[in-house]
N, C-alpha and C positions, 0 to 999 in steps of 0.2 A: 872894530878896527881890523883891517886885514893884516895878515901876518906877512913877514918878508918872503916866506915860501910862496905865497900866492903871487906876489909881485914878480919874483924871480922866474917862476915856472911859466906863467902866462905871458908876461911881457917879453921874455926871451923868445917865445914863439912869434909874437907880433912883430918884433924887430927884424925878423927874417923875411918880412914882406918885401917883395922885389920891386914893385912898381906902384905908382899912385893909381887911384881909381880912375876909370875912363870918364866918369861924370862927377861934377861938383857935388851933387846931392848925395851920391853914394860915398864920396870921400867924407862928407859930413857925418853920414850914418856910421861909417867905420870909426871915425874919430870919437864919436859919442860912446860907442861900445868900448873902445880902448880905454877911455877915461874911467869907465865903470869897473874895469878889471881890478883896480887898486882897492875898490870899495866892497867888492863882492867877496864873501868868505870862501875859503877853500872847502869844497865838499868833504866833510868828515863825518864820522859816526856820531858826533855830538849833535849834529843837525838832524832833525826828525826825518826829513826826506831822504837822508843818507844813512840812517841808523844801521841798516842791515847790509849796506853795500860796502864791501871791503875793497877799497880802491887806492889805498896808500901806495901800493906798488906802482900805480899809474904815474904818480908825480915824481917817482924816482927815475922814470924813463926819459931819455932825451930824444924828443921827436923832431923831425925836420918837416916843415910845411911844404907841400907840393905847390910851388908858386908859378909853374908854367905847365902847359899841356905836354904830357909825355908822348913818345912815339908808340902808337898802337899797331904799327905795321906787322910786328912779329906775333901778334895775338890772333887767335881764331875767333871769328864772329860767332856769338852765341846763337844757338838754335832757337827759332821762334816761329810761330804760326801767324803772328800779327804783321800787318803791313806797315805799322808805325813802331819802329824800334829805335831807341836811343841808348847808346853805350857810353858810359863814363869810365875812363881809366884813371885811377887814383884821384877821382873827383873832378876830372876835366873831360869835357865832351870830345868824343872821337868820331869825326865824320866818316872815316874810312870803315868803321865797324858798325855804323848806324845805317838804318834804311827807313827813310820817310817818304812814303808815297804821297800822291796828291791828296791834300786835305780839303774838306769842304770849306767854302767861304765862311768866314766868321770864326775860324779856329786858328789860333796862334800856338804852335808847338815848336819850341826851339831851345837851344841852350841859353842859360842866363847871360853868359859872356856875349853871345851874339846879340841878344836882346838889348844889352847895355849899349852896344855899338849902334844899334838901330834907334836908340833913344825912345823906347816904347813908353808911352804915358801911363799905361796900366801898371807897368812894373814900377815906375817911379811913385805912383800913388799908393801901391799896396805893399811893396817889399818892406818888411820890418814893422808893418802896422798891426799884425796879428800876434807875432811872437812877443812874449813878455820880456822886455829888455832887461829887467832886473830878476829874471827867473833864477839863473845861476851862472856860475863862472863859464860853463861850457857854451851857453847860449851867447854870452857876450863875446867869447873867443871866436865863435863861428862868424858872428856879425863883423867883428874887427878884421877878419880875413876873407870876407866875401870875394870870391872870384868867379865861380861857375856853378852850374846846377841846372835844374829843369824849370822851364817857365811854360805854363799852360794857361791860355785864356780862351774861353768859349763864350761866344756872344749869345744874346737872348734867344731862346727857343731852338738852339742848334743841338742835335743829338749826334754824337760820334758812335756809330754802331760797332766798329772794330775796336778792340782794346788797345791801349797804349802800353807797350812793354819797355821797361827801363832796366838796364843792367849796370850795376856798379862793380867794376872789376878792380880789385886791389892786387897789384903785382908785387913780386919779390924785389927787394932792394937791399943794398949793403947797409942802409940806414933805416931806423925805425921811422915810418912816415906818419905825418898828420894829414889825414884826408878829410876835407870838410865841404861836401856838396851842400848847396843851399837851394831849396825848391820853393816855388810859389805857384799855387793853383787857384785860379779865379774862374768860377762858373757863374755866369749871369743868370737871370731869371729863366726858369724852365729849361736850362741846359742840362745835358746828361753825358756822362762819360764813364769808362772803366779804365783804371790804372793798375798795372801790375809791376811791382818793384822787386828786383832780385839783388841782394847784397852778397857778393861772392869774394872769396879770397883763396889763393893757393895754399896748400898744406904747409904750415910752418911759417908763413909770412907774418912779419911783426909790424903792426901798424895800429893807429887809433883812428877809427872812423867816427867822426863827430858830425852827424847829419841833422839838419833842421828842415822841416817841411811846414809851410804855412798854407792853409786851405781856407778859402772864403767861398761859401755857398750862398747865393742870393735866393730870393723867393722861389720855391718849388724846384730848385735845382736838385740833381741827383748824382751822386758819385759812388761807384763801387770801387773799393780800394783794397788791393791785396799786397801784402808785404812779406817776403820770404827772406829771412836772415840766415845765411849759411856761410858765415865768415871763417877765416883761418882759425886753426886751433890756438894760435898765439895772438889773436886779434882782440883788441878792445873795441867794443861797438856801443855807441850811444845814439839813439834816435829820439829827437823831440818833435812831436807832431802837435801843431797849434791849429785848432779847428774852430771856425765861427760859422754858425748856421742861421740862415734867414728863415722867414715864415714858410712853413710847409715844405722845407727842404728835407732831403733824406741822405744820410751818410751810412754806408754799409762798409765797415772796415774789418779785415781779418789780418792778424799778424801771426806768422809762423816762425818760431825761433829754434834753430837747431845748432848753430855754430858759435864760434868765439869762446875765448876763455872767460870773458866777462861781457855780457850783452844786456843792455838796458834799453827799454822803450818807455818813453813818457808821453802820455796823451793829455792835452789841455783843451777841454771843450767848453764852449759857451754858446749862447743863443742870442740872436738879434731879432727874433720874430716868433710868433706863437705857432703851435701845432707842428713843430719840427720833430723829426725822428733821428736818433743817433743809435746805431747798433754797432757795438764793438765786441769782437771775439778774438780769442788768441789761443794758441797751443805752443807750449814751450817744452823742450826735451833737453835735459841736462844730465851729463855723466861726469866722470872723473875730471877734476881740474876745470870744471865749468860752473859758472854762475849765471842763471837766467833771471832777469829782473824786470818787472813790469810795475809801472806807476800810473794810475789814472786819477785825473782831477776833473770831474764832470760837474760843471757849474750851471745849475738850472736857475737862470736869472730872467726868465720870461714865462708867462703862463702857458699851460696846456701843451708842454713839450714832453716827449717820451724818450727814454734811453734804456738800452739793454746792454749789459756788460757781462759776458760769459767767458771765463778763461780757465783752461785746464793745463795741468802740468804732469809730465812723466819724468820721474827722477830715478836714476840708477847709479851704481857705483858710489862715489862720494860726491855726486852732483848736488848743487845747492840751488834753491830758487827763492825769490822774493816776490811777493805780490802785495802791493799797497794800493787799494782802490778806495777813492773817496767820492761821494756824491753830496754836493752842497745844494740845498734848495732854499733860495731866498724867500722872504716874506711875500714878495710880489708874485712868485711862481706858483700860484694856485693851479690845481688840476694837473700837477706833475705826476707822471707815471714812470717810475724808475726802479729797475731791478738789477742787482749785482750779485754774481755768484763766482766762486773760485773753488775748483776741485783739484785735488792733487793725489796722484797714485805713486806710492813709494815702492820701488821694486827691489830695494836693498835696505838693510838695516842702517847703513852709514849715510844714506841720502838725508837731506835736510831741507826744510822749507819754513820760511817765516811769512805768514799771511795775515793781512790786516785790512779787511773790508770795513768801511766806515760810512755812516749816514749822519748828515748834519742838516736838520730840517727846521725851518723857521716859518713855514706855511702850515695851515691847518686842514686844507682840503687836498690831500695828496694820497697817492697809493705807491708806497716805496717798500722795498725789502732788500735784504742782503744776507749772504750766508757763505760759509766755507766748509770744506771737508778735507781731511787728510787721512788716508788709509792705505792699506796694502791689498794685494789680490786676495780674494776670498778662497781659502783652501777647498771649500765645498764646490765652488765653481770649477776649479781645476780638476777636482775628483770627478765631477759629472762629465766633463769633456773626456777625461782619460777612460772613464767607463764606457765611452762610445768609441774607443779605439784610437783616440787622438794622443799622440806622443806629448809629454809634458811641456817641452819647449814650444811646440806648436800651439798648445793650449794657452800658454802664457802670451804668445804673440797675438792670438785671436782675442784674448781679453783686453790686451793693451790697445789693439786697434779698435775694438768696440768702444773703449773708453774715449779715444780720440775722435771717433767717427762723427760724433755729434757736432764737433767744430768743423771737420772737413766737409761734411755734407752741406754746409752753408757756402762753400765755394761754388759759384755759378758757372765757372769755366771748366768744361770737361777735362781739357788737357792739363790744366793746373791742378785739378783735383787728383788726377791720376799720378801726376808728378809728386804731389805731396804724399800720397800713399806709398809710393816707391821709396821716397826718402825716409819715411817713418819705418818701413820694413827693413831698410838698410841699417838703421840705428838699432832696431830690435835684435838684429842678428849679432850685434856686439855682446849681447847677454849670454850668448853661447860660448864666447871666447874665454 
């Protein structure tokens, strides 16, 4: 049974919804989610999925949902080398800051709100079909307040050569904002695309970014998906990615987490066809007053699928991290090949990490492994570099960058890879302060 706190906190937010949904089917989807809010438990440490996530302070904050598109005229357009740029300000699409050049036939790329007005059948068919409606309170809250986000549909056999770049800008406000973009990506058979997402917030801005992305890859579709979280130092960030892969599809996902006082990313992956590949990698960097949190639930429910999960953490000051990775292999999922690793480098004594890789296997013809490491810089390595005339601080930076490089090298876009290295180096300089 839910507690009064659950009802009060979530329902108070939903009641601030300003207008009915533009379509009857969406209104029904919203209402179903709203009715679940009373039944879903408030995420607390008594629940296994939230055991190491200290978020009691989140429920003490009074957030205000952003129920209409803000004026982005005073904001500067983000720099990008892509011809396809979408900018969302506080969760709402900003046409004035975006730049969408002519797209090939067979590709729909627009805001969710615009797609709702266009009564797109693909949106109606798939929105809410992949996300687990009973996953948690935050998933239901996002669904109950669906307004805007990204919609991408690519028809069979279409390849989008240039990357799509999406910026989520969270601006300052006198109130603590609830920002909830909702994304849907559908790639039909043999379609291909690259998506780069930036989650950004000004220094000190106070808000809760509660994002959901649903991804459907049909047979032989391929998606390269990069996510860079660099939120405000006062921000709460939660991303739920729900992924369903068809036969021989390929998903290559990298998440980079630098910002936020509490930043959590959840992946929920399942398969709907054989011989699909899912590659998930991540790098999280957390310092004082920061918690970086990753949860993976990879469900092998189809034969002969492969998954690779590799995540690394750099922790300094009193930074905390949580890694909870689970691979579930059903009895039907013979010939599964799954590997999960989590490595953490502790740069200070006060840093902390809770890591829990898990394998749950019910098939007998599989190749699965998991492992985790937690350690500090090797003094002998630092001594070796210093003996070659390298100053100690620079030696530390070089070893940290070498540790992270294994993840960064899997970024296929040169400009993004360079941007990531610069961001990492900027963080490492804080160790000198």
